[in-house]
N, C-alpha and C positions, 0 to 999 in steps of 0.2 A: 444427495442432490448435487447436481453439477454446479460448479462455481463460475462457469463460462457460458456465454451465449454467442452464437455466430451472428453476423450481420443479417444473414437471410432469415434466421430464426427470429431476430428482433423485429424485422420488417413484418413478418407474419403476425407476431403478437401485437404490434402496434396497430395493425389493421383490424384486430378483433377486440371489440369493446370488453368482452368477458375476460380476456387474458392480458389486457394492456398493462404493462408495468410503468412505474414512474422511472424516467430516465434522468440521471444526474450526470452533468458534464463537469469533470474535475480537471480542468486545464491548469497546469502548474509545472514549473521547473525551477531549478536553482537560478538559471539564467533569466527566466521570465516568470517571477512568482505571481504576478497579476495576470491571470489567464482570461479575464473578462473581455478584453478587446478581441482576442482570437475567437472566443465563444460568440460574441456579437456578430463577427464577420461571417459565421456559418456554423450551424450545429444541427444535430438530429432534430427533426421537428418535434416540438413539445418538450425538449430537454431543458432542465432547470440548471442554471449555473451554481456551482458550489465553490465557495472561496476557501481553499485549503488553509490559508493563513489565519482566518478568523473563525471559520465554522468547524474545521476539523482539528483545531488546535486551541489549547489554553494559552494565556499570555506567557511569552518566553521569559526565561531567566537563566543566569549561569548555573544556578542550583538545580533547575529542572530540565534545562536544555532548550533548544530552539523551537521544538514543536511538541510540548507536553500534551497529553491526552486531555480533551475537554471533560468537564465533569458531567454528571448525569443530567442536571437541570439545563446546562448550556446546550448539550447535544439534543435533548428533547426539543428545545426551542428551535434549533436548526432543522431537525427532522420535520417539524410542523411547518416551518417556512417553506420547505421544499415540497409540501403537499403530501407527505407520507401519512398513510393510515395503517393502523395495526392490521397485520395479516396480508397486506398487499405486496406484490412482488416489486423488486427494485432492480434496475440495471445501472451500473456505473461505467463511465468511459472517460477517455482522455485522448490525446494525440501523441502519447509517449509510451505505447506498448503497455498501458496500465500501470506504469511505474509511479504515477501519482494517484490514479483512480483506486489502486489497491489500498490506499490509506482509508478511503471511504468504505470500500468493501470490508476491511478489517473492523473499522469502528461500528459499522452497522451490524455485523455479526456479533461483535462484542456487546452491543446494545440489545441483542436478542432478536434481531430481524432474521427470520428463517430463510427467506427466499431472496437472496441478493447475489447477482451475478455480474461479472465483468464482460464487457463487449470485447471479444477476442480480436486483437488487431486494431481496436480503437477506431478513430475517425477515418483512418486510411482504409480499413476494411469496409466500413460503411460506404465510402465513396466508390471503392472498387466493385461493390455489389450493386451499384447503381442507385444507392439511396439518395433521396433528395435532402437538401439543406435549407434551413430557414435562417433568417438574420434577426438581429435585435434581441431583446430580452423576453423571457417567459416569466410571468408572475402567476403562479398557481394559486388555487384556493387553499387556504391554510388546512393542514392535516390535523389528525388527532393522535398520531403515534406517540408512544412514550418509551424512552430509553430505560432499559434495565441492564446496566453494565455488569460484566463479569463472566460472559459466556466464552471468552477467549483467554488463553493463558498468557500471563505477563511475568517478567522478572525485573528486578531492580538492579542497581549497580553491584551490590554485594552478590546477588545471584549470578550475574554475568561474570564476576571475578572468580567465583567458585566452580562454575559449570565445566570448564575444560578438564577438571580433575576427574569428572565422572560422566561427562557428556560431550556434546559438540556445540561450540559457539561459532556461528557463521557471520562474517562481515560482508554486507551487501554493497559496500562502496566500490568504486573503481579500484583496480589493483594497485595503481600508483599511490592512491591515498592510503590504502592498507599498508603498503610498504613504508610509507612516510616520505616518499620522494617528493610529494607535493601536498599542500594542505591549503585550499583556497578560502576557507571560512572559519575553521575552528582554531583554538589557541595552541594546540599541539599537534604534531604530525606523527602518525604511526597507528597502532592498533592495540586492542586489549590483549594482554599476554595470553597465549594459548588459543586465540581465535584463528579460524581458517578463512581464507579469502574466497568469497562466492559472489562476485559482482552480479547485481540484479539483471544487467543486460544479457548475461549468459543464460538466462531463463527463456530467451526469446529467439525466434528464427529471424531471417533477414527481412521478413514482412512485419515484424513486430507482434507476431502471434506467439503464444506460449508453445514451447517444444512439446512433443507428445509425451504422455505420462511415462512411457518406458525410457525415453531419453532423459527426462528429469530424474527418474529413479537412478539411472546410471550415473548422472552427474553428481547427485548428492551422495550416493553410496561411495563414490571415489573420495569424498571428503569425510567419510565416516558417518554420515547422516543416513543410516539405513533403517531407522526406526527401532533399533535395538537399544539405543541409549537416548537420554533426553537431548532435545535439540532446541536451540534458541537462535534468534537472528537479531542483529543490530545493523545500523548504518550510520549516516551522519546525524540524523535527528528523528528517526523512527518512521520515515515516509517510505523509502524504497525497501526498508526491512519488511514492511507489510507485503511487498511484492514477493520477497523471499518466502514468507510464511505461506502465501497463496501457492507459489510454485511447489513448495514442499507438500502442501495439501493435495495438489494434483498428482504428486508422486506417491501419495499414500502415507506420508510421514507427518505426524502432528508436531507443531513447533510453537514455542512461546516467542513473544515479542519483547525486546528490551526497549521501551519507549524513549527513555532519555538518550540512549545511544551515545555516539562519540561526542556530541555537543555537550552532554552532561558530564561524561567521563573525563574529557580533556579539560574541563573547567575546575576539576578538583585536583589540586596539587598533590594530594596524598595518594592518588591513583597512579600505579605504574604504567609506563608506555613502552611498548615493544615496537621495533622497526625491522625492516628487512623481510625476508621470505617467510613462508609458513613454518611452524614447528615440525620437527621430524616425526 
């Protein structure tokens, strides 16, 4: 099953009661973590706002990172607030090339939702296709979906430390953060030793759509992630790493997520930190 849907396909499905998906709007960024004002100013008709900081994340801590995964009970409650019902299709979207919506895609897949897709190109693609916008909030009827987490592979800090010896660990942050040239939010600058730089923005074209599968395969194969060895992805706190997992899925490569990511790793003084360019 595809993990993407075009704006035109979404419009057709929204017009058909029999195939209408639940649309979730996951507006978020490091610069603007509260996406609700932007959502209220204009969103896909019927789309429900998802708060990444409270609904896609457990409480943060230095030991767990800035965006730990929510537990099964908390995510079940969130899914029901969004109006999700077991077996119904879901579409997630944002205005950032799915770099925040991918967190919802990953969590829903992890929770056992079979049909969840990202709106390719996000809100810009919807507008470009002539899609209407509505303002204000949408309060759906509560759903009955239940999360059964465990469908997607994850690794912990020890797994991330060991992976470069026998597999490929990809860092989805911007290249300057990987190198350690800057670090705007976490306590140490640099990357996990042995990791390779694969910024999530490099998965997208100039319009914020995912690159074609063949281009993604070429990109990841050049980093050693060709499906022949285990692959995992991390980022600052597990958000854009989900985008990397999605891009790898489009390329035909299964990948695990390191949820704690750099925000967990860099808070542990026992963990080594590498800086500079990629390993040879």
